[in-house]
VEXDREN-975533 format. One line per field, with one value per residue: residue in three letters; x, y, z of N, C-alpha, C, O in turn; residue number from 1. Coordinates in nm, 3 decimals. Atoms other than C-alpha are relative to their C-alpha. Layout:
N
res ALA / ...
nc1 X / ...
nc2 Y / ...
nc3 Z / ...
cac1 X / ...
cac2 Y / ...
cac3 Z / ...
cc1 X / ...
cc2 Y / ...
cc3 Z / ...
oc1 X / ...
oc2 Y / ...
oc3 Z / ...
n NUM / ...
This chain:
142
res MET / THR / ALA / GLU / ALA / THR / LYS / ALA / VAL / LEU / GLU / ARG / ILE / PHE / HIS / ASP / ASP / TYR / GLU / HIS / LEU / LYS / GLY / ARG / THR / LEU / ARG / MET / THR / ARG / LEU / ARG / ILE / PRO / GLY / LYS / GLU / VAL / SER / LEU / ALA / HIS / LEU / PHE / THR / PRO / SER / ASN / ASP / SER / VAL / TYR / ARG / ASP / LEU / GLY / LEU / ASN / ILE / GLY / VAL / HIS / GLU / GLY / GLU / ASP / HIS / ARG / GLY / GLU / THR / ILE / GLY / LEU / ILE / ARG / PHE / THR / PRO / TRP / GLU / ALA / VAL / VAL / VAL / ALA / ALA / ASP / ILE / ALA / LEU / LYS / SER / ALA / GLN / VAL / GLU / ILE / GLY / PHE / MET / ASP / ARG / PHE / CYS / GLY / SER / LEU / ILE / ILE / THR / GLY / GLU / HIS / ALA / GLN / VAL / GLU / THR / ALA / VAL / GLU / GLU / THR / VAL / ALA / PHE / PHE / GLN / ASN / GLU / LEU / GLY / PHE / SER / VAL / CYS / GLU / VAL / HIS / LYS / SER
nc1 0.015 / -0.070 / -0.109 / 0.059 / 0.065 / -0.108 / -0.058 / 0.096 / -0.002 / -0.126 / 0.005 / 0.086 / -0.065 / -0.126 / 0.017 / -0.118 / -0.116 / 0.011 / -0.100 / -0.130 / 0.005 / 0.015 / -0.110 / -0.057 / 0.076 / 0.082 / 0.062 / 0.133 / 0.039 / 0.140 / 0.008 / 0.123 / 0.028 / 0.095 / 0.127 / 0.103 / 0.098 / 0.056 / 0.006 / 0.083 / 0.091 / 0.081 / 0.045 / 0.058 / 0.012 / -0.045 / 0.081 / -0.092 / -0.082 / -0.142 / -0.033 / -0.036 / -0.130 / -0.104 / -0.029 / -0.061 / 0.093 / 0.018 / -0.126 / -0.038 / 0.102 / 0.128 / -0.008 / 0.115 / 0.125 / 0.064 / 0.049 / 0.088 / 0.126 / -0.022 / -0.036 / -0.136 / -0.015 / -0.136 / -0.020 / -0.141 / -0.030 / -0.125 / -0.121 / 0.023 / 0.017 / 0.139 / 0.072 / 0.011 / 0.117 / 0.116 / 0.036 / 0.064 / 0.134 / 0.083 / 0.036 / 0.088 / 0.127 / 0.082 / -0.050 / -0.079 / -0.132 / -0.108 / -0.053 / -0.137 / -0.031 / -0.138 / -0.035 / -0.105 / 0.062 / 0.127 / 0.114 / 0.079 / 0.106 / 0.085 / 0.099 / 0.114 / 0.134 / 0.006 / 0.042 / -0.105 / -0.114 / 0.043 / -0.004 / -0.140 / -0.068 / 0.058 / -0.038 / -0.144 / -0.020 / 0.057 / -0.091 / -0.118 / 0.040 / 0.055 / -0.082 / -0.142 / -0.015 / -0.055 / 0.077 / 0.048 / 0.076 / 0.129 / -0.001 / 0.055 / 0.055 / 0.032
nc2 0.142 / 0.073 / 0.085 / 0.126 / -0.028 / -0.023 / 0.131 / 0.073 / -0.061 / 0.037 / 0.142 / 0.015 / -0.061 / 0.063 / 0.145 / 0.081 / -0.084 / -0.069 / 0.051 / -0.059 / -0.146 / -0.033 / -0.075 / -0.097 / -0.123 / 0.000 / -0.130 / 0.012 / -0.122 / -0.012 / 0.011 / -0.053 / 0.060 / -0.089 / 0.054 / -0.103 / 0.061 / -0.061 / 0.120 / -0.027 / -0.113 / 0.023 / -0.119 / 0.026 / -0.112 / 0.049 / -0.037 / -0.046 / -0.114 / 0.033 / 0.041 / -0.122 / -0.044 / 0.096 / -0.017 / -0.131 / -0.089 / -0.121 / -0.075 / -0.063 / -0.088 / 0.032 / -0.032 / -0.071 / 0.046 / 0.110 / 0.095 / 0.100 / 0.020 / 0.004 / 0.130 / 0.011 / 0.089 / 0.047 / 0.063 / 0.039 / 0.014 / 0.038 / -0.059 / -0.094 / -0.137 / -0.017 / -0.067 / -0.141 / -0.007 / 0.035 / -0.116 / -0.096 / 0.053 / -0.005 / -0.140 / -0.049 / 0.072 / -0.021 / -0.097 / 0.074 / -0.053 / 0.097 / 0.014 / 0.047 / 0.054 / 0.045 / 0.047 / 0.101 / 0.127 / 0.013 / -0.006 / -0.123 / -0.008 / -0.118 / -0.017 / -0.086 / 0.051 / 0.139 / 0.012 / -0.059 / 0.092 / 0.117 / -0.039 / -0.020 / 0.130 / 0.076 / -0.064 / 0.020 / 0.141 / 0.016 / -0.065 / 0.084 / 0.120 / -0.025 / -0.088 / 0.034 / 0.144 / 0.062 / 0.102 / -0.067 / 0.077 / -0.060 / -0.100 / 0.059 / -0.101 / 0.054
nc3 0.018 / -0.105 / 0.046 / 0.047 / 0.128 / 0.095 / 0.030 / 0.083 / 0.133 / 0.064 / 0.033 / 0.118 / 0.118 / 0.038 / -0.007 / -0.032 / -0.025 / -0.128 / -0.093 / 0.037 / -0.019 / -0.142 / -0.061 / 0.094 / 0.015 / 0.119 / 0.029 / 0.059 / 0.069 / 0.036 / 0.144 / 0.058 / 0.129 / 0.066 / 0.043 / 0.001 / -0.090 / -0.120 / -0.084 / -0.118 / 0.009 / -0.120 / -0.070 / -0.131 / -0.091 / -0.131 / -0.115 / -0.103 / 0.046 / 0.007 / 0.136 / 0.073 / -0.054 / 0.035 / 0.142 / 0.018 / 0.069 / -0.081 / -0.003 / 0.126 / 0.057 / -0.063 / -0.143 / -0.054 / 0.061 / -0.071 / 0.100 / -0.061 / 0.071 / 0.144 / 0.056 / 0.051 / 0.114 / 0.021 / 0.130 / 0.017 / 0.142 / 0.060 / -0.056 / -0.109 / 0.049 / 0.043 / -0.107 / 0.036 / 0.088 / -0.082 / -0.082 / 0.090 / 0.034 / -0.121 / -0.028 / 0.106 / 0.004 / -0.120 / -0.099 / -0.097 / -0.027 / -0.005 / -0.135 / 0.013 / 0.133 / 0.001 / 0.134 / -0.011 / -0.041 / 0.071 / -0.092 / 0.000 / -0.101 / 0.019 / -0.107 / 0.030 / -0.029 / 0.048 / 0.141 / 0.084 / 0.001 / 0.077 / 0.141 / 0.040 / 0.008 / 0.110 / 0.126 / 0.020 / 0.037 / 0.135 / 0.095 / 0.017 / 0.071 / 0.133 / 0.084 / -0.003 / 0.014 / -0.121 / -0.073 / -0.120 / -0.098 / -0.032 / -0.105 / -0.122 / -0.092 / -0.132
cac1 -5.928 / -5.832 / -5.519 / -5.735 / -5.934 / -5.614 / -5.470 / -5.788 / -5.781 / -5.415 / -5.471 / -5.754 / -5.549 / -5.222 / -5.344 / -5.038 / -4.789 / -4.911 / -4.677 / -4.376 / -4.492 / -4.544 / -4.331 / -4.243 / -4.351 / -4.639 / -4.778 / -5.150 / -5.279 / -5.624 / -5.716 / -5.969 / -6.122 / -6.284 / -6.647 / -6.964 / -7.178 / -7.409 / -7.361 / -7.562 / -7.866 / -8.035 / -8.248 / -8.355 / -8.464 / -8.264 / -8.453 / -8.143 / -7.961 / -7.624 / -7.641 / -7.630 / -7.340 / -7.147 / -7.176 / -7.041 / -7.356 / -7.334 / -6.982 / -6.810 / -7.054 / -7.333 / -7.222 / -7.518 / -7.772 / -8.021 / -8.073 / -8.283 / -8.585 / -8.432 / -8.391 / -8.043 / -7.970 / -7.657 / -7.528 / -7.202 / -7.037 / -6.765 / -6.572 / -6.538 / -6.523 / -6.884 / -6.990 / -6.929 / -7.186 / -7.421 / -7.408 / -7.498 / -7.791 / -7.919 / -7.910 / -8.083 / -8.358 / -8.474 / -8.435 / -8.157 / -7.823 / -7.493 / -7.401 / -7.082 / -6.916 / -6.597 / -6.455 / -6.178 / -6.419 / -6.733 / -6.963 / -7.241 / -7.463 / -7.756 / -8.003 / -8.341 / -8.713 / -8.806 / -8.986 / -8.705 / -8.429 / -8.627 / -8.668 / -8.299 / -8.177 / -8.419 / -8.343 / -7.969 / -7.981 / -8.207 / -7.970 / -7.672 / -7.863 / -8.043 / -7.801 / -7.460 / -7.524 / -7.420 / -7.524 / -7.739 / -7.887 / -8.240 / -8.309 / -8.363 / -8.579 / -8.600
cac2 17.487 / 17.245 / 17.032 / 16.721 / 16.881 / 16.998 / 16.647 / 16.498 / 16.745 / 16.676 / 16.301 / 16.333 / 16.556 / 16.367 / 16.009 / 15.780 / 16.068 / 16.191 / 15.967 / 16.107 / 16.467 / 16.446 / 16.699 / 16.896 / 17.253 / 17.265 / 17.571 / 17.588 / 17.839 / 17.963 / 17.870 / 18.058 / 17.866 / 18.110 / 18.039 / 18.232 / 18.159 / 18.312 / 18.062 / 18.230 / 18.454 / 18.490 / 18.748 / 18.769 / 19.012 / 18.951 / 18.949 / 19.048 / 19.385 / 19.217 / 19.082 / 19.436 / 19.529 / 19.209 / 19.269 / 19.621 / 19.786 / 20.052 / 20.183 / 20.388 / 20.559 / 20.391 / 20.523 / 20.635 / 20.476 / 20.237 / 19.933 / 19.739 / 19.590 / 19.619 / 19.318 / 19.203 / 19.053 / 18.844 / 18.751 / 18.567 / 18.571 / 18.404 / 18.569 / 18.796 / 19.116 / 19.056 / 19.203 / 19.552 / 19.494 / 19.333 / 19.638 / 19.859 / 19.636 / 19.615 / 19.994 / 20.054 / 19.799 / 19.902 / 20.150 / 19.967 / 20.055 / 19.877 / 19.747 / 19.578 / 19.494 / 19.290 / 19.262 / 19.032 / 18.766 / 18.835 / 18.917 / 19.174 / 19.275 / 19.507 / 19.648 / 19.814 / 19.758 / 19.392 / 19.430 / 19.649 / 19.406 / 19.115 / 19.298 / 19.394 / 19.039 / 18.880 / 19.133 / 19.097 / 18.717 / 18.732 / 18.976 / 18.750 / 18.448 / 18.599 / 18.866 / 18.731 / 18.356 / 18.280 / 17.963 / 18.082 / 17.941 / 17.999 / 18.304 / 18.178 / 18.372 / 18.321
cac3 16.663 / 16.936 / 16.913 / 16.870 / 16.587 / 16.417 / 16.440 / 16.291 / 16.000 / 15.928 / 15.941 / 15.690 / 15.458 / 15.463 / 15.523 / 15.506 / 15.509 / 15.847 / 16.046 / 15.855 / 15.911 / 16.288 / 16.476 / 16.164 / 16.105 / 15.860 / 15.691 / 15.622 / 15.370 / 15.291 / 14.938 / 14.734 / 14.449 / 14.209 / 14.143 / 14.095 / 14.395 / 14.652 / 14.933 / 15.211 / 15.199 / 15.535 / 15.711 / 16.071 / 16.339 / 16.656 / 16.982 / 17.180 / 17.147 / 17.192 / 16.837 / 16.697 / 16.928 / 16.857 / 16.484 / 16.537 / 16.402 / 16.673 / 16.596 / 16.328 / 16.096 / 16.291 / 16.630 / 16.835 / 16.602 / 16.753 / 16.533 / 16.782 / 16.611 / 16.265 / 16.044 / 15.948 / 15.607 / 15.555 / 15.210 / 15.125 / 14.781 / 14.581 / 14.425 / 14.722 / 14.517 / 14.406 / 14.740 / 14.597 / 14.322 / 14.575 / 14.801 / 14.506 / 14.404 / 14.764 / 14.810 / 14.477 / 14.537 / 14.886 / 15.174 / 15.358 / 15.513 / 15.474 / 15.818 / 15.701 / 15.370 / 15.332 / 14.982 / 15.111 / 15.242 / 15.037 / 15.329 / 15.321 / 15.614 / 15.550 / 15.801 / 15.791 / 15.820 / 15.762 / 15.428 / 15.292 / 15.393 / 15.251 / 14.920 / 14.909 / 14.978 / 14.731 / 14.456 / 14.508 / 14.491 / 14.182 / 14.009 / 14.069 / 13.941 / 13.643 / 13.523 / 13.623 / 13.605 / 13.963 / 14.142 / 14.428 / 14.746 / 14.866 / 15.079 / 15.432 / 15.679 / 16.052
cc1 0.082 / 0.111 / -0.053 / -0.065 / 0.104 / 0.061 / -0.091 / 0.000 / 0.126 / 0.003 / -0.086 / 0.068 / 0.117 / 0.000 / 0.129 / 0.122 / -0.002 / 0.107 / 0.137 / 0.005 / -0.010 / 0.124 / 0.065 / -0.089 / -0.075 / -0.062 / -0.133 / -0.034 / -0.148 / -0.007 / -0.135 / -0.017 / -0.106 / -0.124 / -0.098 / -0.114 / -0.046 / -0.027 / -0.083 / -0.085 / -0.102 / -0.046 / -0.071 / -0.008 / 0.037 / -0.091 / 0.086 / 0.090 / 0.146 / 0.042 / 0.046 / 0.137 / 0.113 / 0.035 / 0.064 / -0.091 / -0.026 / 0.128 / 0.028 / -0.107 / -0.136 / -0.004 / -0.119 / -0.133 / -0.055 / -0.063 / -0.091 / -0.132 / 0.015 / 0.036 / 0.142 / -0.002 / 0.147 / 0.008 / 0.150 / 0.025 / 0.137 / -0.015 / -0.035 / -0.030 / -0.144 / -0.082 / -0.018 / -0.122 / -0.126 / -0.046 / -0.073 / -0.142 / -0.093 / -0.047 / -0.095 / -0.138 / -0.089 / 0.066 / 0.072 / 0.132 / 0.100 / 0.052 / 0.146 / 0.018 / 0.147 / 0.034 / 0.112 / -0.054 / -0.137 / -0.124 / -0.068 / -0.106 / -0.077 / -0.103 / -0.112 / -0.130 / -0.015 / -0.033 / 0.108 / 0.122 / -0.034 / 0.006 / 0.144 / 0.073 / -0.053 / 0.040 / 0.148 / 0.027 / -0.052 / 0.090 / 0.121 / -0.033 / -0.036 / 0.091 / 0.146 / 0.026 / 0.065 / -0.088 / -0.043 / -0.072 / -0.137 / 0.019 / -0.070 / -0.046 / -0.029 / -0.054
cc2 -0.069 / -0.086 / -0.130 / 0.019 / 0.021 / -0.133 / -0.078 / 0.054 / -0.041 / -0.147 / -0.025 / 0.051 / -0.085 / -0.152 / -0.071 / 0.084 / 0.065 / -0.045 / 0.063 / 0.150 / 0.040 / 0.072 / 0.101 / 0.124 / -0.006 / 0.137 / -0.026 / 0.133 / -0.004 / 0.004 / 0.052 / -0.061 / 0.086 / -0.076 / 0.115 / -0.054 / 0.097 / -0.117 / 0.018 / 0.123 / -0.020 / 0.134 / -0.037 / 0.130 / -0.050 / 0.047 / 0.055 / 0.109 / -0.036 / -0.042 / 0.121 / 0.051 / -0.092 / 0.005 / 0.136 / 0.099 / 0.129 / 0.083 / 0.063 / 0.095 / -0.023 / 0.039 / 0.083 / -0.040 / -0.118 / -0.092 / -0.106 / -0.007 / -0.002 / -0.142 / 0.008 / -0.099 / -0.034 / -0.067 / -0.027 / -0.037 / -0.060 / 0.032 / 0.111 / 0.142 / 0.028 / 0.074 / 0.149 / 0.021 / -0.028 / 0.117 / 0.103 / -0.044 / 0.011 / 0.142 / 0.057 / -0.066 / 0.024 / 0.103 / -0.076 / 0.074 / -0.113 / -0.002 / -0.040 / -0.056 / -0.035 / -0.058 / -0.103 / -0.135 / -0.019 / 0.006 / 0.136 / -0.011 / 0.128 / 0.004 / 0.090 / -0.064 / -0.134 / -0.012 / 0.054 / -0.093 / -0.125 / 0.029 / 0.011 / -0.133 / -0.079 / 0.057 / -0.020 / -0.142 / -0.024 / 0.062 / -0.089 / -0.128 / 0.030 / 0.082 / -0.043 / -0.151 / -0.070 / -0.116 / 0.067 / -0.099 / 0.066 / 0.107 / -0.062 / 0.111 / -0.065 / 0.111
cc3 0.108 / -0.061 / -0.058 / -0.137 / -0.109 / -0.043 / -0.095 / -0.143 / -0.074 / -0.039 / -0.123 / -0.125 / -0.048 / 0.006 / 0.043 / 0.034 / 0.139 / 0.100 / -0.027 / 0.027 / 0.146 / 0.051 / -0.092 / -0.006 / -0.132 / -0.018 / -0.069 / -0.066 / -0.030 / -0.152 / -0.047 / -0.138 / -0.068 / -0.047 / -0.001 / 0.083 / 0.108 / 0.092 / 0.128 / -0.027 / 0.113 / 0.056 / 0.127 / 0.078 / 0.139 / 0.112 / 0.112 / -0.057 / -0.021 / -0.141 / -0.080 / 0.046 / -0.044 / -0.148 / -0.030 / -0.072 / 0.078 / 0.008 / -0.136 / -0.049 / 0.062 / 0.148 / 0.043 / -0.061 / 0.079 / -0.102 / 0.058 / -0.076 / -0.151 / -0.042 / -0.054 / -0.116 / -0.018 / -0.137 / -0.016 / -0.145 / -0.027 / -0.148 / 0.098 / -0.047 / -0.045 / 0.104 / -0.031 / -0.090 / 0.081 / 0.086 / -0.085 / -0.035 / 0.121 / 0.028 / -0.104 / 0.001 / 0.121 / 0.091 / 0.110 / 0.022 / -0.004 / 0.142 / -0.003 / -0.140 / 0.000 / -0.136 / 0.001 / 0.045 / -0.065 / 0.086 / -0.007 / 0.109 / -0.029 / 0.113 / -0.048 / 0.043 / -0.071 / -0.149 / -0.094 / -0.010 / -0.082 / -0.150 / -0.049 / -0.017 / -0.120 / -0.136 / -0.031 / -0.046 / -0.142 / -0.106 / -0.028 / -0.077 / -0.145 / -0.091 / -0.010 / -0.007 / 0.118 / 0.044 / 0.130 / 0.092 / 0.017 / 0.107 / 0.120 / 0.093 / 0.133 / 0.089
oc1 0.195 / 0.111 / -0.002 / -0.052 / 0.088 / 0.084 / -0.045 / -0.006 / 0.120 / 0.053 / -0.052 / 0.057 / 0.130 / 0.098 / 0.173 / 0.206 / 0.097 / 0.163 / 0.211 / 0.113 / 0.007 / 0.237 / 0.147 / -0.208 / -0.015 / -0.093 / -0.140 / -0.008 / -0.209 / 0.060 / -0.240 / 0.068 / -0.221 / -0.115 / -0.066 / -0.198 / 0.033 / -0.119 / -0.115 / -0.034 / -0.189 / 0.029 / -0.143 / 0.063 / -0.040 / -0.144 / 0.034 / 0.150 / 0.214 / 0.158 / 0.144 / 0.219 / 0.219 / 0.148 / 0.104 / -0.043 / -0.106 / 0.139 / -0.045 / -0.157 / -0.227 / -0.103 / -0.154 / -0.238 / 0.020 / -0.164 / -0.134 / -0.192 / -0.080 / 0.090 / 0.186 / -0.058 / 0.232 / -0.075 / 0.232 / -0.051 / 0.231 / -0.113 / -0.140 / -0.109 / -0.182 / -0.189 / -0.115 / -0.199 / -0.228 / -0.166 / -0.172 / -0.235 / -0.208 / -0.164 / -0.178 / -0.234 / -0.208 / 0.183 / 0.013 / 0.168 / 0.068 / 0.104 / 0.225 / -0.072 / 0.231 / -0.005 / 0.146 / 0.017 / -0.196 / -0.227 / -0.002 / -0.177 / -0.020 / -0.140 / -0.097 / -0.132 / 0.037 / 0.040 / 0.128 / 0.178 / 0.049 / 0.057 / 0.177 / 0.144 / 0.026 / 0.073 / 0.186 / 0.103 / 0.013 / 0.109 / 0.160 / 0.050 / 0.016 / 0.097 / 0.210 / 0.142 / 0.129 / -0.209 / 0.038 / -0.124 / -0.162 / 0.113 / -0.185 / 0.023 / -0.087 / -0.087
oc2 -0.030 / -0.113 / -0.180 / -0.066 / -0.026 / -0.155 / -0.139 / -0.023 / -0.081 / -0.183 / -0.108 / -0.011 / -0.112 / -0.214 / -0.057 / 0.040 / 0.124 / 0.038 / 0.093 / 0.207 / 0.158 / 0.031 / 0.181 / 0.117 / -0.026 / 0.206 / -0.093 / 0.238 / -0.111 / 0.086 / 0.017 / -0.043 / 0.091 / -0.185 / 0.225 / -0.131 / 0.173 / -0.195 / -0.080 / 0.226 / -0.106 / 0.231 / -0.137 / 0.226 / -0.122 / 0.158 / 0.101 / 0.091 / 0.026 / -0.027 / 0.114 / 0.091 / -0.045 / -0.026 / 0.162 / 0.195 / 0.212 / 0.171 / 0.040 / 0.177 / 0.058 / 0.013 / 0.183 / -0.005 / -0.196 / -0.059 / -0.198 / 0.095 / -0.037 / -0.220 / 0.112 / -0.208 / 0.055 / -0.151 / 0.058 / -0.112 / -0.043 / -0.014 / 0.174 / 0.212 / 0.144 / 0.127 / 0.211 / 0.115 / 0.038 / 0.141 / 0.162 / 0.037 / 0.053 / 0.165 / 0.142 / -0.012 / -0.009 / 0.138 / -0.106 / 0.163 / -0.227 / 0.099 / 0.002 / -0.121 / 0.048 / -0.170 / -0.158 / -0.235 / -0.126 / -0.051 / 0.240 / -0.111 / 0.236 / -0.100 / 0.167 / -0.165 / -0.153 / -0.078 / 0.000 / -0.110 / -0.174 / -0.053 / -0.040 / -0.153 / -0.135 / -0.018 / -0.040 / -0.163 / -0.092 / 0.004 / -0.108 / -0.177 / -0.033 / 0.056 / -0.025 / -0.193 / -0.174 / -0.115 / 0.133 / -0.201 / 0.175 / 0.100 / -0.105 / 0.212 / -0.174 / 0.086
oc3 0.136 / -0.181 / -0.158 / -0.225 / -0.221 / -0.162 / -0.191 / -0.239 / -0.190 / -0.146 / -0.208 / -0.231 / -0.167 / -0.034 / 0.157 / 0.112 / 0.180 / 0.171 / 0.066 / 0.039 / 0.178 / 0.022 / -0.047 / 0.024 / -0.238 / 0.079 / -0.172 / -0.008 / -0.042 / -0.216 / 0.006 / -0.226 / -0.024 / -0.104 / 0.042 / 0.035 / 0.164 / 0.069 / 0.195 / -0.070 / 0.104 / 0.054 / 0.135 / 0.050 / 0.202 / 0.109 / 0.214 / -0.163 / -0.103 / -0.177 / -0.153 / -0.035 / -0.084 / -0.186 / -0.144 / -0.132 / 0.036 / 0.093 / -0.232 / 0.028 / 0.047 / 0.216 / -0.021 / -0.008 / 0.136 / -0.164 / -0.013 / -0.111 / -0.221 / 0.036 / -0.103 / -0.104 / -0.020 / -0.170 / 0.019 / -0.206 / 0.051 / -0.207 / 0.090 / 0.015 / -0.060 / 0.072 / 0.014 / -0.069 / 0.063 / 0.098 / -0.040 / -0.030 / 0.106 / 0.058 / -0.072 / -0.053 / 0.118 / 0.073 / 0.214 / -0.054 / 0.029 / 0.191 / 0.082 / -0.195 / 0.033 / -0.168 / -0.103 / 0.039 / -0.053 / 0.050 / -0.010 / 0.117 / -0.036 / 0.169 / -0.143 / 0.114 / -0.181 / -0.223 / -0.203 / -0.118 / -0.158 / -0.227 / -0.156 / -0.115 / -0.197 / -0.228 / -0.147 / -0.141 / -0.221 / -0.213 / -0.143 / -0.153 / -0.238 / -0.212 / -0.114 / -0.015 / 0.101 / 0.021 / 0.196 / 0.048 / -0.035 / 0.187 / 0.112 / 0.107 / 0.139 / 0.204
n 1 / 2 / 3 / 4 / 5 / 6 / 7 / 8 / 9 / 10 / 11 / 12 / 13 / 14 / 15 / 16 / 17 / 18 / 19 / 20 / 21 / 22 / 23 / 24 / 25 / 26 / 27 / 28 / 29 / 30 / 31 / 32 / 33 / 34 / 35 / 36 / 37 / 38 / 39 / 40 / 41 / 42 / 43 / 44 / 45 / 46 / 47 / 48 / 49 / 50 / 51 / 52 / 53 / 54 / 55 / 56 / 57 / 58 / 59 / 60 / 61 / 62 / 63 / 64 / 65 / 66 / 67 / 68 / 69 / 70 / 71 / 72 / 73 / 74 / 75 / 76 / 77 / 78 / 79 / 80 / 81 / 82 / 83 / 84 / 85 / 86 / 87 / 88 / 89 / 90 / 91 / 92 / 93 / 94 / 95 / 96 / 97 / 98 / 99 / 100 / 101 / 102 / 103 / 104 / 105 / 106 / 107 / 108 / 109 / 110 / 111 / 112 / 113 / 114 / 115 / 116 / 117 / 118 / 119 / 120 / 121 / 122 / 123 / 124 / 125 / 126 / 127 / 128 / 129 / 130 / 131 / 132 / 133 / 134 / 135 / 136 / 137 / 138 / 139 / 140 / 141 / 142
């Protein structure tokens, strides 16, 4: 974040107190507000190989695999730990691979053939809505 953007954020947060806080050391913390939400459900097939590399889909257990032409599904959850259940649902509902799963931020990336990724994302979102009572977003496709 640029210095100007930081200043604007602080001015919005602290309003009248901002003048008194200038020059002082401030500590910003990341706040997690528990909720039951699927806030992003998106699938796409990148036209450029760099997307797969930049997401790290060619390293670790995926080293040497060629994911070009595969569809990528992204799903974001709150609470973050829900991503573990989501990965299980996605793997059970379609022939997909877990590209990345982060239980500390609630992000899940799955890869595979387009129809399989679409099924996995839709089934996962439906499970969270119908079985667990989560607020969910629409599945977006590009």
